[in-house]
OpenMM code with the backbone's topology and positions (N, CA, C; nanometers):
from openmm import Vec3, app, unit

residues = "MET ARG VAL ALA LEU GLU GLU LEU LEU GLY ALA PRO VAL GLY HIS VAL ARG VAL ILE GLU HIS SER TRP PHE ALA ARG LEU HIS GLY ARG ALA VAL ALA THR THR ARG ARG GLY ARG ILE TYR LEU ARG GLY SER ALA ALA ASP PHE TRP SER ASN PRO PRO LEU MET LEU HIS GLU TYR CYS HIS VAL ILE ARG GLN TRP GLU THR GLY ALA LEU THR ALA ARG ARG TYR ALA VAL GLU CYS LEU ARG ARG GLY TYR TRP ASN ASN ARG PHE GLU ILE GLU ALA ARG ALA PHE ALA ALA ALA HIS SER ALA ARG LEU HIS ARG ARG LEU LEU GLY LEU PRO PRO ARG".split()
positions = [
    Vec3(-1.2283, 6.4106, -3.1585),
    Vec3(-1.1382, 6.3036, -3.1969),
    Vec3(-1.2103, 6.2009, -3.2836),
    Vec3(-1.3278, 6.1564, -3.2384),
    Vec3(-1.4033, 6.0562, -3.3134),
    Vec3(-1.4341, 6.1039, -3.4542),
    Vec3(-1.4806, 6.2280, -3.4658),
    Vec3(-1.5172, 6.2821, -3.5973),
    Vec3(-1.3950, 6.2874, -3.6886),
    Vec3(-1.2829, 6.3330, -3.6356),
    Vec3(-1.1601, 6.3413, -3.7155),
    Vec3(-1.1163, 6.2031, -3.7617),
    Vec3(-1.1206, 6.1045, -3.6733),
    Vec3(-1.0833, 5.9683, -3.7121),
    Vec3(-1.1787, 5.9126, -3.8173),
    Vec3(-1.3073, 5.9386, -3.8002),
    Vec3(-1.4050, 5.8891, -3.8966),
    Vec3(-1.3859, 5.9517, -4.0343),
    Vec3(-1.3494, 6.0799, -4.0377),
    Vec3(-1.3217, 6.1455, -4.1663),
    Vec3(-1.2055, 6.0770, -4.2375),
    Vec3(-1.0999, 6.0473, -4.1639),
    Vec3(-0.9808, 5.9888, -4.2249),
    Vec3(-0.9990, 5.8420, -4.2613),
    Vec3(-1.0714, 5.7686, -4.1778),
    Vec3(-1.0900, 5.6255, -4.2016),
    Vec3(-1.2086, 5.5962, -4.2925),
    Vec3(-1.3004, 5.6927, -4.3040),
    Vec3(-1.4172, 5.6723, -4.3889),
    Vec3(-1.5160, 5.5718, -4.3324),
    Vec3(-1.5157, 5.5561, -4.1995),
    Vec3(-1.6057, 5.4598, -4.1353),
    Vec3(-1.6255, 5.5007, -3.9901),
    Vec3(-1.7348, 5.4565, -3.9284),
    Vec3(-1.7569, 5.4866, -3.7873),
    Vec3(-1.6504, 5.4207, -3.6989),
    Vec3(-1.6149, 5.4886, -3.5902),
    Vec3(-1.5164, 5.4340, -3.4965),
    Vec3(-1.5680, 5.4315, -3.3527),
    Vec3(-1.6892, 5.4823, -3.3303),
    Vec3(-1.7426, 5.4937, -3.1956),
    Vec3(-1.7577, 5.3614, -3.1223),
    Vec3(-1.7682, 5.2524, -3.1940),
    Vec3(-1.7853, 5.1205, -3.1327),
    Vec3(-1.6532, 5.0583, -3.0887),
    Vec3(-1.5416, 5.1143, -3.1324),
    Vec3(-1.4103, 5.0572, -3.1006),
    Vec3(-1.3755, 5.0891, -2.9552),
    Vec3(-1.3464, 4.9870, -2.8776),
    Vec3(-1.3072, 5.0046, -2.7376),
    Vec3(-1.1558, 5.0116, -2.7274),
    Vec3(-1.1086, 5.1114, -2.6553),
    Vec3(-0.9655, 5.1260, -2.6280),
    Vec3(-0.9452, 5.0853, -2.4825),
    Vec3(-0.8634, 4.9834, -2.4625),
    Vec3(-0.8446, 4.9250, -2.3298),
    Vec3(-0.7013, 4.9526, -2.2851),
    Vec3(-0.6883, 5.0364, -2.1825),
    Vec3(-0.5548, 5.0746, -2.1365),
    Vec3(-0.5015, 4.9769, -2.0316),
    Vec3(-0.3684, 4.9780, -2.0171),
    Vec3(-0.2980, 4.8923, -1.9203),
    Vec3(-0.3422, 4.7463, -1.9331),
    Vec3(-0.3465, 4.6990, -2.0551),
    Vec3(-0.3999, 4.5669, -2.0852),
    Vec3(-0.2955, 4.4564, -2.0672),
    Vec3(-0.3332, 4.3530, -1.9964),
    Vec3(-0.2462, 4.2358, -1.9842),
    Vec3(-0.2325, 4.1684, -2.1202),
    Vec3(-0.3376, 4.1761, -2.2027),
    Vec3(-0.3349, 4.1152, -2.3363),
    Vec3(-0.2271, 4.1808, -2.4225),
    Vec3(-0.2149, 4.3126, -2.4141),
    Vec3(-0.1098, 4.3822, -2.4892),
    Vec3(0.0278, 4.3396, -2.4387),
    Vec3(0.0414, 4.3210, -2.3095),
    Vec3(0.1704, 4.2809, -2.2518),
    Vec3(0.2120, 4.1411, -2.2964),
    Vec3(0.1156, 4.0576, -2.3326),
    Vec3(0.1468, 3.9233, -2.3827),
    Vec3(0.2139, 3.9274, -2.5199),
    Vec3(0.2085, 4.0421, -2.5854),
    Vec3(0.2623, 4.0564, -2.7208),
    Vec3(0.4018, 4.1191, -2.7202),
    Vec3(0.4866, 4.0711, -2.6333),
    Vec3(0.6254, 4.1173, -2.6295),
    Vec3(0.6364, 4.2646, -2.5966),
    Vec3(0.7123, 4.3360, -2.6787),
    Vec3(0.7360, 4.4787, -2.6551),
    Vec3(0.6307, 4.5679, -2.7198),
    Vec3(0.5275, 4.5090, -2.7754),
    Vec3(0.4244, 4.5874, -2.8451),
    Vec3(0.3624, 4.6919, -2.7526),
    Vec3(0.3458, 4.8121, -2.8060),
    Vec3(0.2795, 4.9208, -2.7343),
    Vec3(0.1285, 4.8995, -2.7363),
    Vec3(0.0812, 4.8352, -2.8430),
    Vec3(-0.0619, 4.8089, -2.8592),
    Vec3(-0.0805, 4.6859, -2.9465),
    Vec3(-0.1962, 4.6258, -2.9333),
    Vec3(-0.2361, 4.5179, -3.0225),
    Vec3(-0.3864, 4.5309, -3.0447),
    Vec3(-0.4361, 4.4709, -3.1490),
    Vec3(-0.5771, 4.4883, -3.1842),
    Vec3(-0.6461, 4.3552, -3.2079),
    Vec3(-0.7754, 4.3601, -3.1975),
    Vec3(-0.8657, 4.2555, -3.2397),
    Vec3(-0.9892, 4.3283, -3.2925),
    Vec3(-1.0837, 4.2543, -3.3446),
    Vec3(-1.2046, 4.3165, -3.3997),
    Vec3(-1.2713, 4.4029, -3.2918),
    Vec3(-1.2848, 4.5313, -3.3196),
    Vec3(-1.3540, 4.6230, -3.2302),
    Vec3(-1.2776, 4.6619, -3.1049),
    Vec3(-1.1488, 4.6260, -3.0958),
    Vec3(-1.0717, 4.6517, -2.9747),
    Vec3(-0.9296, 4.6967, -3.0055),
    Vec3(-0.8822, 4.7903, -2.9251),
    Vec3(-0.7410, 4.8292, -2.9257),
    Vec3(-0.6926, 4.8122, -2.7820),
    Vec3(-0.5974, 4.7231, -2.7631),
    Vec3(-0.5431, 4.6938, -2.6308),
    Vec3(-0.4100, 4.7670, -2.6167),
    Vec3(-0.3974, 4.8474, -2.5125),
    Vec3(-0.2784, 4.9285, -2.4905),
    Vec3(-0.1960, 4.8757, -2.3746),
    Vec3(-0.0651, 4.8776, -2.3912),
    Vec3(0.0240, 4.8451, -2.2804),
    Vec3(0.0183, 4.9559, -2.1756),
    Vec3(0.0119, 5.0805, -2.2207),
    Vec3(0.0137, 5.1960, -2.1320),
    Vec3(-0.1215, 5.2627, -2.1194),
    Vec3(-0.1169, 5.3948, -2.1033),
    Vec3(-0.2387, 5.4711, -2.0773),
    Vec3(-0.3077, 5.5162, -2.2059),
    Vec3(-0.4371, 5.5390, -2.1932),
    Vec3(-0.5137, 5.5934, -2.3050),
    Vec3(-0.4685, 5.7361, -2.3350),
    Vec3(-0.4301, 5.8119, -2.2327),
    Vec3(-0.3833, 5.9494, -2.2538),
    Vec3(-0.2623, 5.9514, -2.3461),
    Vec3(-0.1687, 5.8587, -2.3253),
    Vec3(-0.0518, 5.8507, -2.4139),
    Vec3(-0.0939, 5.8149, -2.5564),
    Vec3(-0.1881, 5.7229, -2.5688),
    Vec3(-0.2382, 5.6807, -2.6996),
    Vec3(-0.3032, 5.7971, -2.7737),
    Vec3(-0.3923, 5.8704, -2.7061),
    Vec3(-0.4641, 5.9810, -2.7699),
    Vec3(-0.3705, 6.0954, -2.8076),
    Vec3(-0.2561, 6.1052, -2.7438),
    Vec3(-0.1626, 6.2135, -2.7759),
    Vec3(-0.0614, 6.1728, -2.8822),
    Vec3(-0.0799, 6.0582, -2.9438),
    Vec3(0.0133, 6.0076, -3.0437),
    Vec3(-0.0622, 5.9766, -3.1739),
    Vec3(-0.0868, 6.0791, -3.2585),
    Vec3(-0.1649, 6.0562, -3.3808),
    Vec3(-0.1147, 5.9429, -3.4702),
    Vec3(0.0169, 5.9274, -3.4932),
    Vec3(0.0588, 5.8148, -3.5782),
    Vec3(0.0203, 5.6780, -3.5200),
    Vec3(0.0370, 5.6622, -3.3894),
    Vec3(0.0000, 5.5352, -3.3265),
    Vec3(-0.1512, 5.5141, -3.3335),
    Vec3(-0.2274, 5.6181, -3.3048),
    Vec3(-0.3731, 5.6086, -3.3121),
    Vec3(-0.4185, 5.5627, -3.4504),
    Vec3(-0.3681, 5.6299, -3.5527),
    Vec3(-0.4070, 5.5958, -3.6892),
    Vec3(-0.3650, 5.4542, -3.7253),
    Vec3(-0.2460, 5.4158, -3.6842),
    Vec3(-0.1953, 5.2815, -3.7115),
    Vec3(-0.2904, 5.1762, -3.6526),
    Vec3(-0.3250, 5.1929, -3.5273),
    Vec3(-0.4097, 5.0930, -3.4604),
    Vec3(-0.5536, 5.0959, -3.5125),
    Vec3(-0.6073, 5.2147, -3.5366),
    Vec3(-0.7424, 5.2220, -3.5929),
    Vec3(-0.7458, 5.1647, -3.7343),
    Vec3(-0.6388, 5.1779, -3.8093),
    Vec3(-0.6313, 5.1165, -3.9418),
    Vec3(-0.6441, 4.9648, -3.9295),
    Vec3(-0.5707, 4.9076, -3.8340),
    Vec3(-0.5832, 4.7625, -3.8131),
    Vec3(-0.7283, 4.7236, -3.7848),
    Vec3(-0.7929, 4.7952, -3.6947),
    Vec3(-0.9286, 4.7571, -3.6542),
    Vec3(-1.0296, 4.7814, -3.7657),
    Vec3(-1.0341, 4.9041, -3.8173),
    Vec3(-1.1394, 4.9420, -3.9125),
    Vec3(-1.1139, 4.8869, -4.0524),
    Vec3(-0.9940, 4.8982, -4.1016),
    Vec3(-0.9663, 4.8601, -4.2404),
    Vec3(-0.9218, 4.7157, -4.2578),
    Vec3(-0.8814, 4.6513, -4.1493),
    Vec3(-0.8323, 4.5146, -4.1630),
    Vec3(-0.9203, 4.4129, -4.0896),
    Vec3(-0.9326, 4.4255, -3.9568),
    Vec3(-1.0161, 4.3301, -3.8833),
    Vec3(-1.1609, 4.3341, -3.9302),
    Vec3(-1.2169, 4.4547, -3.9391),
    Vec3(-1.3604, 4.4645, -3.9680),
    Vec3(-1.3970, 4.4296, -4.1117),
    Vec3(-1.3010, 4.4358, -4.2023),
    Vec3(-1.3289, 4.3947, -4.3397),
    Vec3(-1.3080, 4.2448, -4.3580),
    Vec3(-1.2470, 4.1812, -4.2582),
    Vec3(-1.2187, 4.0387, -4.2679),
    Vec3(-1.0842, 4.0084, -4.3304),
    Vec3(-1.0114, 4.1109, -4.3748),
    Vec3(-0.8799, 4.0884, -4.4348),
    Vec3(-0.7809, 4.0348, -4.3313),
    Vec3(-0.7919, 4.0833, -4.2083),
    Vec3(-0.7007, 4.0431, -4.1012),
    Vec3(-0.7698, 3.9442, -4.0084),
    Vec3(-0.7041, 3.8332, -3.9874),
    Vec3(-0.7447, 3.7355, -3.8875),
    Vec3(-0.6196, 3.6986, -3.8090),
    Vec3(-0.6367, 3.6394, -3.6939),
    Vec3(-0.5208, 3.5990, -3.6142),
    Vec3(-0.4341, 3.5008, -3.6931),
    Vec3(-0.4958, 3.4099, -3.7646),
    Vec3(-0.4211, 3.3122, -3.8436),
    Vec3(-0.3424, 3.3801, -3.9560),
    Vec3(-0.4072, 3.4682, -4.0301),
    Vec3(-0.3383, 3.5379, -4.1404),
    Vec3(-0.2217, 3.6216, -4.0891),
    Vec3(-0.2433, 3.6865, -3.9750),
    Vec3(-0.1365, 3.7683, -3.9177),
    Vec3(-0.0181, 3.6803, -3.8784),
    Vec3(-0.0454, 3.5680, -3.8144),
    Vec3(0.0622, 3.4766, -3.7738),
    Vec3(0.1383, 3.4239, -3.8947),
    Vec3(0.0663, 3.3865, -3.9999),
    Vec3(0.1312, 3.3375, -4.1218),
    Vec3(0.2191, 3.4466, -4.1833),
    Vec3(0.1678, 3.5688, -4.1903),
    Vec3(0.2465, 3.6815, -4.2435),
    Vec3(0.3743, 3.7021, -4.1626),
    Vec3(0.3629, 3.6967, -4.0316),
    Vec3(0.4809, 3.7154, -3.9462),
    Vec3(0.5819, 3.6026, -3.9653),
    Vec3(0.5338, 3.4809, -3.9786),
    Vec3(0.6242, 3.3686, -4.0014),
    Vec3(0.6947, 3.3798, -4.1366),
    Vec3(0.6221, 3.4232, -4.2371),
    Vec3(0.6798, 3.4350, -4.3718),
    Vec3(0.7706, 3.5557, -4.3879),
    Vec3(0.7288, 3.6702, -4.3355),
    Vec3(0.7962, 3.7961, -4.3656),
    Vec3(0.8500, 3.8698, -4.2432),
    Vec3(0.8175, 3.8233, -4.1254),
    Vec3(0.8561, 3.8936, -4.0038),
    Vec3(0.7570, 4.0047, -3.9722),
    Vec3(0.7717, 4.0606, -3.8538),
    Vec3(0.6777, 4.1652, -3.8108),
    Vec3(0.6841, 4.2869, -3.9029),
    Vec3(0.8027, 4.3414, -3.9242),
    Vec3(0.8164, 4.4685, -3.9946),
    Vec3(0.7690, 4.4606, -4.1391),
    Vec3(0.7911, 4.3487, -4.2046),
    Vec3(0.7575, 4.3357, -4.3462),
    Vec3(0.6252, 4.2658, -4.3727),
    Vec3(0.5466, 4.2419, -4.2682),
    Vec3(0.4186, 4.1772, -4.2964),
    Vec3(0.3210, 4.2811, -4.3527),
    Vec3(0.2380, 4.2360, -4.4438),
    Vec3(0.1527, 4.3282, -4.5210),
    Vec3(0.0568, 4.4085, -4.4345),
    Vec3(0.0128, 4.3540, -4.3233),
    Vec3(-0.0794, 4.4262, -4.2371),
    Vec3(-0.0096, 4.5434, -4.1686),
    Vec3(0.1135, 4.5211, -4.1260),
    Vec3(0.1906, 4.6292, -4.0635),
    Vec3(0.2332, 4.7339, -4.1664),
    Vec3(0.2706, 4.6905, -4.2845),
    Vec3(0.3073, 4.7848, -4.3912),
    Vec3(0.1898, 4.8763, -4.4229),
    Vec3(0.0706, 4.8182, -4.4379),
    Vec3(-0.0480, 4.8979, -4.4683),
    Vec3(-0.0796, 4.9967, -4.3554),
    Vec3(-0.0731, 4.9517, -4.2321),
    Vec3(-0.1050, 5.0391, -4.1181),
    Vec3(-0.0022, 5.1514, -4.1045),
    Vec3(0.1261, 5.1207, -4.1241),
    Vec3(0.2291, 5.2258, -4.1187),
    Vec3(0.2097, 5.3278, -4.2301),
    Vec3(0.1781, 5.2797, -4.3490),
    Vec3(0.1573, 5.3707, -4.4629),
    Vec3(0.0356, 5.4596, -4.4392),
    Vec3(-0.0716, 5.4023, -4.3861),
    Vec3(-0.1911, 5.4812, -4.3578),
    Vec3(-0.1602, 5.5886, -4.2548),
    Vec3(-0.0921, 5.5509, -4.1487),
    Vec3(-0.0568, 5.6474, -4.0437),
    Vec3(0.0338, 5.7572, -4.0986),
    Vec3(0.1321, 5.7195, -4.1782),
    Vec3(0.2242, 5.8189, -4.2351),
    Vec3(0.1505, 5.9157, -4.3272),
    Vec3(0.0565, 5.8640, -4.4042),
    Vec3(-0.0164, 5.9474, -4.4997),
    Vec3(-0.1137, 6.0439, -4.4327),
    Vec3(-0.1617, 6.0102, -4.3128),
    Vec3(-0.2698, 6.0889, -4.2518),
    Vec3(-0.2385, 6.1526, -4.1174),
    Vec3(-0.1235, 6.1249, -4.0568),
    Vec3(-0.0998, 6.1748, -3.9211),
    Vec3(-0.0870, 6.3266, -3.9146),
    Vec3(-0.0269, 6.3883, -4.0138),
    Vec3(-0.0159, 6.5348, -4.0121),
    Vec3(-0.1554, 6.5974, -4.0221),
    Vec3(-0.2400, 6.5412, -4.1057),
    Vec3(-0.3770, 6.5925, -4.1209),
    Vec3(-0.4564, 6.5760, -3.9911),
    Vec3(-0.4424, 6.4600, -3.9264),
    Vec3(-0.5121, 6.4386, -3.7997),
    Vec3(-0.4595, 6.5353, -3.6938),
    Vec3(-0.3301, 6.5525, -3.6880),
    Vec3(-0.2710, 6.6442, -3.5898),
    Vec3(-0.3246, 6.7859, -3.6102),
    Vec3(-0.3284, 6.8331, -3.7347),
    Vec3(-0.3818, 6.9666, -3.7649),
    Vec3(-0.5292, 6.9757, -3.7258),
    Vec3(-0.6044, 6.8717, -3.7553),
    Vec3(-0.7484, 6.8693, -3.7239),
    Vec3(-0.7696, 6.8789, -3.5725),
    Vec3(-0.6870, 6.8076, -3.4963),
    Vec3(-0.6998, 6.8071, -3.3512),
    Vec3(-0.6598, 6.9405, -3.2906),
    Vec3(-0.5723, 7.0150, -3.3599),
    Vec3(-0.5335, 7.1479, -3.3137),
    Vec3(-0.6340, 7.2549, -3.3574),
    Vec3(-0.7334, 7.2140, -3.4356),
    Vec3(-0.8344, 7.3096, -3.4828),
    Vec3(-0.7898, 7.3879, -3.6047),
    Vec3(-0.6843, 7.3396, -3.6712),
    Vec3(-0.6332, 7.4061, -3.7916),
    Vec3(-0.6988, 7.3469, -3.9155),
    Vec3(-0.7087, 7.4264, -4.0222),
    Vec3(-0.7671, 7.3692, -4.1463),
    Vec3(-0.6728, 7.2680, -4.2091),
    Vec3(-0.7272, 7.1659, -4.2767),
    Vec3(-0.6396, 7.0688, -4.3453),
    Vec3(-0.5660, 7.1362, -4.4602),
    Vec3(-0.4512, 7.0831, -4.4912),
    Vec3(-0.3740, 7.1378, -4.6049),
    Vec3(-0.4108, 7.0714, -4.7322),
] * unit.nanometer
topology = app.Topology()
chain = topology.addChain("A")
for resn in residues:
    res = topology.addResidue(resn, chain)
    for name in ("N", "CA", "C"):
        topology.addAtom(name, app.Element.getBySymbol(name[0]), res)
């Protein structure tokens, strides 16, 4: 899993902690997951997270491509949500697009199939 994620994200992911059944995630309304630098907080189980390639890619995109580059901060995210709402904020658009572009490839990789 780690190797496949690193191939798609182009960066190491071994330092990212996935925290299941998180009270912090529950503080974020109906969110299934939320992120901070180096962390993915899950409302539910890690098993459910690992079995959902689009969600995995979406959350790892937030951590690796947004938090760790400094593009995403709590303040910037809040401002984006206030201006554009959750669905249309640029951080969510980028993470959804990344997941959509790579989830089939990750799924094939996890099944041991060659990439298309």
